[in-house]
N, C-alpha and C positions, 0 to 999 in steps of 0.2 A: 554113135553112141548118144544116148540121151543125157542132157547135163541135168543134175539135181538142182532145184531151186532152193535158195537159202531163206526164202521168205514163204509166207502162207497167206491166204485171203481171209480177211475178217469182214463180215458183212454187218452193217448197222442200218436199221430202218429209221428213217426221220420223215416228218411231214414236210410239205412244200415250204413253209415259212421257216422251219428250222434249216432246211437245205439252203434256202436263200441267204440265211444269215451266215451259215458256215462258208458258202462260196464267197460271200462279200469279205469275210474275215481272211480267207486264204488269198483273195486277191490283193487286199491291204498288205499282207505279209509277203507279197511277191512270190508265191508259191503255188503248187496245184492243191486241189482239194484233198487228195489222198495223202500227201506229205503233210499238209497242215493238220489234218485230224489225227494222223499217227503221232506227230510230234506233240500235239496238245494232249492226246490220251495218255502218252508215255510220261509227260510232265505230271499229269494229275495222278497217275499210279504211282509214280516214285514219291510224291509228296504224301500220298495215303500210306504208303509202306513206311516211309521215314517217321511220319507222325504217329504210327501205331507200334513202333518199336519200343519195348519196355525193357529197361535194365533193372535187374534185381541185384541188389548188393546184400550178401549175407550179413547178419548182425554181427558175426565175429570179425568181419573185414571192414565195418563202418568206421571205426576210429582211424585205421590207416587210410581210408579214403578221405576223411575229413582232413587228415594231416597232409595228404597229397595236395588237396585243394588250397590249403593255407601256404604252401611253399612257393617261393617267387619262380617265375617262369624261367625255363632254361633255354639257351640258344639251340636252335635246331636248323643247321645249314640246309638239310634237305627240304625241310618245311619252307623255309625262306625261298629256296629256288622254285619250289612248286607254286608259291604264290605269285611269283614273277611271270609264270606261263600263262598263255591264253587259254581260258576254259574250253573244254571240248565243245560245249554248246554254242560257243562264239566263233568256232572256226568254220 
């Protein structure tokens, strides 16, 4: 029985100078070209998505939002524990 792949192929065209630069960067990162390009492309995509996220606060909720911002921070044990963990991208 054939096993289904959980990945798909993505093809990118680059000129020889661009390829040489990518290969040098991958080598310096101690990884192969495919993994390097995938990691960098995902980092760039995530940054673009995060930077383009717009939060709209309705006028009727604006005062409550400002009040929330002015309150002192509350202790959050779950957040403190999360901050002690090694980030996924460093594993």
